[in-house]
C-alpha positions in Angstrom: 199.9 14.5 27.9 200.0 11.0 26.6 202.5 9.8 29.3 200.3 10.8 32.0 197.1 8.9 30.0 199.2 5.9 29.6 200.5 6.1 34.0 196.5 6.2 34.5 196.1 3.5 31.9 198.7 1.3 33.5 197.8 2.7 37.4 193.8 1.3 36.2 195.3 -1.8 35.2 197.3 -2.4 37.8 194.8 -1.7 40.4 191.8 -4.2 38.7 193.9 -6.8 39.1 194.3 -5.9 42.3 190.5 -5.7 43.1 190.3 -9.2 41.6 192.9 -10.6 44.1 195.9 -11.3 41.2 198.5 -11.1 43.3 202.5 -12.4 43.5 203.1 -15.1 44.7 205.8 -15.8 46.9 207.5 -19.3 45.6 206.8 -22.5 47.8 210.1 -24.7 48.9 209.8 -27.4 47.1 209.0 -30.6 49.4 211.5 -33.1 50.9 212.0 -36.2 48.8 212.2 -39.4 51.5 215.6 -41.7 51.2 215.0 -44.7 49.1 216.2 -48.1 50.2 215.6 -51.7 48.4 213.0 -50.1 46.5 211.2 -48.4 48.6 210.7 -44.2 49.5 211.8 -44.1 53.4 211.3 -41.6 56.3 212.8 -42.4 59.5 216.0 -45.2 60.7 217.1 -48.6 58.7 219.9 -50.8 58.0 220.8 -49.4 54.1 223.3 -52.0 54.4 222.2 -54.8 56.6 224.2 -55.0 59.3 224.9 -53.7 62.8 225.1 -50.3 61.0 221.0 -48.3 61.8 221.3 -45.1 59.2 218.7 -42.1 59.6 217.3 -40.8 56.4 217.8 -36.7 56.0 214.5 -36.2 53.4 216.0 -33.3 50.9 213.9 -32.1 48.3 216.5 -32.7 45.8 219.6 -35.0 47.6 218.1 -36.9 50.5 220.3 -39.1 51.9 221.0 -42.2 55.0 223.7 -40.9 58.0 224.7 -42.9 60.3 223.0 -43.3 63.4 223.2 -46.3 64.9 226.1 -48.9 65.5 224.4 -52.6 67.1 226.4 -53.9 69.8 227.4 -57.6 69.8 224.2 -60.3 70.2 221.3 -57.9 69.1 220.8 -56.7 64.7 218.8 -54.0 63.5 215.1 -55.0 63.8 212.5 -52.8 61.4 209.0 -52.4 61.6 207.3 -50.0 58.5 204.3 -48.2 58.6 203.2 -45.9 56.0 203.6 -42.4 55.8 200.2 -41.5 54.3 197.6 -43.7 57.0 196.3 -46.3 54.5 198.8 -46.2 52.0 200.1 -48.9 50.5 202.8 -47.9 47.8 204.5 -45.8 50.5 206.5 -43.7 51.0 206.8 -45.6 54.9 208.1 -44.6 58.4 210.7 -47.1 59.0 211.8 -47.5 62.9 214.2 -49.8 63.8 216.0 -51.1 66.8 218.0 -52.9 68.3 216.6 -56.7 68.6 218.8 -59.4 70.6 219.4 -61.9 69.0 
């Protein structure tokens, strides 16, 4: 009889928790972090080495990294525009848009 009373008490507590909305919540996925270059937090394409190469940011929750995207041909250079990733933000992160422009 004691085991039965214990089970009923446990079921009552679990039932009360469910009645008020207490349920298990799955862990949320970690949010991807932007890449870093020149002291800025960036998404998009950026000339990390300040030469003819343009790199693409691969955001990741743990290890964001730069991957070579394009090399500008001779007679051109990378030209970058930085736009706040969140409208109105002046502290970053930024969306870097880089293309090859004529010298």
